[in-house]
N, C-alpha and C positions, 0 to 999 in steps of 0.2 A: 839175311846175310848174317854170320856171325863173325863178331868183332871182338878183338882183344883191348878191352878197356876196364880190366880189375886190375886191383892194387894187392900186391904181395904184401905179406906182413913180415916187418923186421922188428927186432928188440928197439931198435931207436923210433920206430913210428908208435910204437905202444907208448911211449912218452910224450907223444905230442897231443896237442888237443884236436889237431886235424884228424889223427885216428880214432880218438874218441867220437867225433862227430859222425865219421864213418862206420864204426861199430854201430853207435846208435841208430843211424839210418837202416842199416841192415838189420838191426832188431825190429823195426817197424816194419819191413817187408816181410820178417819171418813170422811176426804176429799176425799180419794179414793172412799169410798162406794157411797158418793155424785156422783162424776165423773161418776162412773159404772151405777148408777140410770138414770142418765140423758143422757150419751153418752153409751149405750151398747157396741158399738164396740171398744171402747178404750181399749187398751192394758196398762196393769200396770207394772211399772218397780220396783223402789225402793222408800221408803219414810222414811227417818231417822230424828230424831229430831235434831235441829241446836242450836246454843248457843240463839236465842232470839225466836225460834220458829220450824217451820218444813217445810218441802218441800214433795212433790211427783213428781215423773217423769211419764209422759204417752206419747204413741205412738197414736196420732190420726190423720186422713187426715186433717181435718180443724184444722185451729188455733183457740187458746183459744182468745177471744176478752173481753174488760174489762167489758161488759154485761155478759159475761158467768161467770166470777167470782161473780159477783153479786147473779146469779141463783145459782150456785153452794155453796156460803155461806148460803142463805136460805134453801137450802136442807141440809145440815149439820145441822142447828137449827131445822129441822123437826126430823133429826135423833137424837138429842139428846132428844126431846121430846117424842121420842118412848121408849126410855129407855132400847134398846135391849141389853139383856145378851152379854157379849163377853166370847167366851168359847174356851178352849185351847183344840186340838186335836192332837194326835199323830198317823201318817199314815206312811205305808210302801212306800218306793220308788216307788214301782209300782204303788199304788194307787194314789200316788201324782202325777205322769207323766201321768196317766191316766186322773186324773181329769183336769190338767191344758194343757193338750193336747185338750181335749174336748171344754175347755173353749178358746182356743186359745191365751193363754198366752204365748208367746214365751222367753218372758224374764224371768218368773219364772221357765221356764222348763231349761233354761241355769243355773241358780241359784242352781237347784237340781242337775244337773249335776256336780258341783263344791263342793257339800257337801260330805266328805268323807264317803266311806261304812262303815256301822256300827254306824254312828253318827245319833241321833233321828231327825227325820224330824217333826217339828212341826207346825202345822197351826191354826190360829185363825179366828174363825166364829162370825159375828155380822149380824145379820138379814140374808139377802141372800149373803152377801160379804164375801167371804173366801180369806185369805191372808197368803202366806208363811213366817213365823216370828218365832223366837226364843221368843219373848215377854222379859219381863211379860207385862202385860196390867192391866188397871182398870176393875171393875167387870162388868159395864155396860156403855153405851155409854153418859147416863144422866151426868155420874161423870166428863165428860169433861167440862160440863158446858158451857155459850155461851160467855165467855170474849175470844173471837177469832176475826181474820179479817184477811180475804185474801188479800195479798199486790200486787202480780205481777207476770208476766208468764216471763219465760226467756228460751232460748234453752241451751240444755245441752246434749252432746254426752254420749250414753250408755257406763257407766264404765270410762267416761273422756277420750275414745279414739276415735280419730277424723277417724278412718277407721270405726267405727260402727255407727249405725243410730242415726241422730238426734231427740231427744225427747223434748217435752214440760215439761218444769218444773215449778209447782204452788208453790210459796212461800206463806206461812202464819204466824201469829204469834199467840199465844194464852198465857194466863196469869190465874192466880187462882181467879183474881178479876177485874170487869169493869174499876176500879180505875187503877189499875195498866196496864191494856191494854189503857187507854186513856193516861197515863205518857207516855208509851212507844211509841205511834203514834206521840206525841207531841216532842218527841226526836227524832223521824224520820224526822218530818217537820223542826225541828232545824238544824238535818244534812245535809238536802236538801240545806237549805240556806246557810250552812257553807262549802259546798262540795269543796273541794281544786282545782278541776278540772274547776270549773266555776271560782273560785277566781284566779286561774293561769291565765285564760284569761283575765280577768278584771285588773289584777295586771301587765300583760305582762311578766310573770316569764317563761312559758314553754308550749310546745305544743308536741302532738303525731301525726303521721302519720302512713297511713298503710305499706309503705315501710320498715317501721322499728318498727314492732309491738312489744310493751313492751319496748322500749327505749326511753330514753327523749330527747326532741330538748330543751336545755336550752337557753332562751333568756339571753340578758345582765344582766338584773334587776336579775333573777332567778339564773343567774350561780352566780352573787355577793353576793346572799344570800346563796347559797350553799358554796361558799368560806368562808365566814363569819363563820359558823357552823365549817368549818374544822381548820379554825386559831384558834377558841377556843378551840375546843379539843386539837389542837396540844399544846397550852399553858397549859392547865391541864395536858396531859400527860408527857410534858418534866417536870413539876413542881414535878409530881411524880414519875420520875425516868425512865422513857420509853424511848427508843432510836426508831427512825421510820426509816422503811427500806421500799423497794420498791420490789416487785418480778415479774417475767414476767407473763403475760395474758395468754400466751399459752405454753405449755409445752407437752412431749412425754406423749402417754398413758400408758406408763409402771409407771411411776410416780404413776398415779391415781390407777392403779391396785394394787401397793405394798400399797398402804395409804388403800384400802379399798374402795375408794370414786366411783370407776368405777362399782364393784358390787352392791353398794347401790345405786348410783346415774346414772348410766351408760344411762340410758333411758333418763335422763333430761339434759345430756350434750351435747353441741354442739361440734362437732368434724371434722377435716379435714384431707385428705390426700394429702401428697406432690408427687411430680415427683419421688422420690427416695422410694417412698412405706412406707412412715413413717407416723404412724397416731397420730396426735395431737388433744389435747382438750383444749377448752377455759376453764380457772378455774372457777368451782363452788363455791370454797371455797378457803381459803387464806393459810390455814393451813400447807398444805406438804411445800409450799414454804418458809414458816417460818422456817420450821426445817431444811430444807438446808441451810439457812442462818447459823444457829445456828451450824450446823455439820462443818463448815469450819473452821480449825484450831483446836489446843487441848483445850478442855476447862476445867479448874480447878474447884473444888468445893469451892474454893475461890472467883470465879467470880460470883456464884450464888446468889442471882436469877438472871437471865438475862430477861430483859423485851422488847421483840420486837413489835413494833407497825406498822401497815401497813391502809392507806387507799386504799383498792384494790379493784379494778374493777372485779366483778365476773359475771359470764352468766349462767343463768340456763333456760331451755326449760320449759317455765310455758305453760299450755294448754290454748288456746287463749279465751276460755269462762272465764278463772279466772281473767285475766288481768283488772286491775282495776286503771287506772291514776298512780299516784307514789307510791299507797300502792301495787299494785302487778305488778312487772314488769319483764322481762329477762336479763336486763343488770342493775347493783346496785352497788353501792361504800360501802362496809363494814368497819368500823372502829375497826378493829380486832387488838388484842395483844395476843401474846402469851408468855408466862412467863415460863421459865425454871427454875425448882427449886428442892431442897431436898424434902423428905417426911417430914422432921422437919420443912419444912419452908411453907406448904401447909396452915395451918391454920392463920398465919400472913399475908401471901399473899391475901388470901381470905378475911379476914377483910378489908385491905386496898382497894380492889376492891370493896368491897361492899359499903364502905364509899365513894367512888369516883362516883361511879355510883348514888347513891341517891343525893350527893352533886350536881353533874349535873342536875340532874332532877329538883332539888329546883330551881337553876339557871334559868332554863327556865319555872319555874310556876307551877310545877307539883308537889303537896305535898302528894297527895293520891297514894301510891305505895304499891303494893302486890308482894310477892316474892312466889314462886313455888318450890318446890323440886322435881325434876323429875328423876326418877331411871331407869334402864334397861328396854329397848325395846325388843320386841320379836325379831326382827333382829339385830343383834349387831355383832362386832368383839370382840375377847379376851375370856378368860375362866372365870368362875364363880367366882374363887377365887381373879383375878385381880379386877373384878365389886365389890366384897365384900369388897375390899381394897378401891377401888376410892370412893364407896359410904359412907362408913364410914368417910373418911377424909373430905368429902364435908360436911356430916350432922354435923361432930364436930365442922366444921368451923361456920356453920350458926348458931348452937346454943351457940357457943362462942360469936358470935355477939350479941345475945341477941335480933335480929331482929324475929318478928314474920314470920311462912311462913305456908304454906299449903302443903300437899303431891299430887303430879300430877304423879300417879303411869304409868310407862311403856312408858313415854313420854320424855326419855332422849337422848342424841345423840348416834349414832350407835357405837362410840368409847368411850363414857363415860356419868356419870350423871351429872346433871347440875340445876343450879338455874336459874328461869326466871324472869325477873323483868317487872312486868306489871304495867304500870301507868293508871290512870284514869283521862278522860280530862273534860272541861269545863262542858259537857252536859252527863256526866255520864258513856261514852263508856270506855272500856277497852282495851288497846293496850299492847301486850307483844313486848318490845324492848331490853333491855340489859339482856345479859347471862353470866354465868360464869359457866365453865365445868371443871373438873378434868379429865386428860387423862392419863392412863398408858398403853395405847394400842399404838397410833401412833407412839410416840418416839421411841418405840422398833421395830415396822414394818417398820421404815423408818430408822433405823441404827444410832440413836442418842445417844449420850454418853458422859459422864465427868469422869474425875480422882478423886477418893476420897481421903481422908486422908492417906490411906495406899497405894497409888498408883494402885489401881485398878478401872478398867471401870465400870461404873454405869449408868444405864439407868435414864435419869432424869423425874420427874412429868412434865408434861405440863398442864398448865392451860391456857384455851381458855377463852377470854374477848371481850365482843362487848358491847360499851356504848350507841350508839344509835341503834345499829343494822345496819340497811339500812340507809344510810343519805338520798337518796330519800323519803323513807318511812316516816323517821322522819320529813323531811320538810312538807310533807302532812299532818302528824299529828298536827305539829304546826301552820299551816295554818288554821286547821279546830278547834283548840283548842281556837286560838285568833280570829277566824272569819276573817282572814286577817289583822286584827290590830296588827301586830307583834310589840314588844318591840323595842322602838326609837333606840338603838344600834345595832338592828337587821334587821331592815327594809332596804330593798334593794335600796329604793330610800326615804331618810329621809325629805327631804324638796324640795319644789317647791317655787320660788321666782316670783310672778306675778305682774306686773304692771298693775296699773288702766288706765293709759294712756299712750301714747308714750312718755310723758315727763317724765316718770318714769324708761324708758328702760335702759340707761346708769347706773344709780344707782343700779338697778336689776342685772346688769351683774357683776358690781363691788361687790356686795353683794354675789353673787352666786360663785364667784371667791374667796372670803374671806373664804367662808364656805368649800370650797373644800381643800383649803390650811389648815383648821384646821381639816380635816379627815373626814367630813360629805358628804356624796353622795346628791349632789343637781342638780337641772337643773332650768332654768329659762322659764317662759311663758309670751311670749311676744305678744301674738296673739290679734288682735282687736277684742276682746270679752268681754260680761259684766263679773265684778268680780263674781256675782251670778254664771254665767255659769261655769267659772273656778272651785269655791268653788265645785259645784256639781260634775264636772268631776273628779276632784283629790280627794274627798271623794269617789266615786266608787272604784278608783284604790288604795284606801286604803293607801295614802300618810299622814304619821303622822303629816307634819306640813306645812302649807300654809303661807308664810309671804308675806304680802301683801305691795306693794311699791305704796304710791300716791303722790301728790304735798306735802302734810306735811311732810312725812317720808323723801323727796328729800332735804327738806329745813332744817330740824332739825337733818338731818344724823341719824335717827331713824329707828325702824321697827315695824310693827304691825303684831303680831304672831297670827295666828288663828290654834289652834289643833284641827283637823278635827275628831278625835274621841270623839265626846262630843261637839265639838263647842264652845270651850273656846276662848276667845280671850283676849289678853294682849298688852299693849303700851311699849317698851323697847328702851332704847338707843343702839347702835349699841355694844359698849362695854358690856353692860350688856346681852344683846342677847347672845354674843359670849361665856361669862362666863358660861350662861345656858345652851348653847349648848354642851360645853366640859363637864361639869358634867352628861349631860342626855345621851352622847355618850359613856360613859365608859361601857365596858361589864363587866359583873360579875367577871370575872378572876381580874379585877383591884380593885374590893371590897372584894376579900377574905381574905385578912389580916385584915379587919376591922370587921370580924366576931368574 
């Protein structure tokens, strides 16, 4: 039965995200059709739209090579030229099973088995290609256009399950115009140049190895950078009235069952069983531990709000194929805080948190921030009345702030709605970092309460707040945003004192000691190498400052400063240089009162 469920293109729709998603879904079907024409034995799995493009998973005996991607892309262009109508059909379950059995499409058969009885089974036909899909789609293949590019092939387990077959995933991108496509491809080239994994090697910051997948081996310079981020946040939180706590990394599974995390995240939690048959779990989140600290002792309404901050190490089992340097790891540090307050205090606390988060991002050079309001997901704890109350409280707070925001339906945490703070980096990519959540569920589940004005027990509101989110991930974002050239106050190695000849070695060592006493991280480079070689090497390592010591500097007790990010050079007396360094080494916290 043919049904009309396709969408026409209008100029207005081209400007909408919904149209781009539609275009990318059609491009995935276009790629699948091209693959099936070129490789008839390929089995088709799933092919959704992604944030900037699309992918499709295939089962095929031989691996796709770069030349294959070129051939597939050319065939896609031919299919666009054919302008094949895209037709939606509704089939019975028996008809669908019969067709995909005959076509030897095992993955489509598995998807059909998971469709509930009574639910419509829709199939989209374009040319000789049929695909199981809910739709909707464009009217014909010509409407996809030719502003697309196949990017790479990667491995992916069927449905993300390592016990299931490994498939080949073809990635592509598609845009409404060639100009948009070219801009995106240029962005990808720039992103590759800024890749934090490469920068981590060049700057000697960290590494990864197979014996600890998804966990960071921090080198001395990288750990120094990491600690500077923590020191900065610690200063900001203390000024804002937070108390810092620390809770155990491993706790009995009963706590995670009570909180609801085991039901929601159990498959992604690391567990261990001891000799006395107790099962423990490495914490995937800091929240339940924070509640346990709040519960110690009798809390009065006069004490609220209580703001408890924690730099807590959490562990989550992420699929191997999703691990990506610092951006996606299995062990990371969250800059969590949990604010326990009354219902009347929600708005003021939320306003203060929003200002704190935005102020911190400005300190790190991020000015373009987007806020998303995410409401109840399908899988959640608590009743609808509590969710209504939580969502209303958070919506009132964000509206009271006057900050613009967008609605992100169904993407809240399983225990409460949230605001997501998405920052845009130097090359136009968006990163979701900070969060603010209103939670009326977890405190009650874990038995938290305070005594109100009339002496009655009341369950507090719990606000979850993260600033960077994951410190590991934020470090990666910073490295890529600045292309490794971090602000002077943040750079893990701020200065290298390099002698031109051995006659300058003693003075170079003396200078390095003076810099260290002033709080700068510095090293000497006394190697018997030409100064040009040293400049190139330290530029590659993204050292902000090279202090050159030759005969003139030794005799006059002066310094030649070469700022390596741009190559500016200046000649100063020692005292002038030390004053310059003292000013440049102030972190943004020291400048807050000057705003």
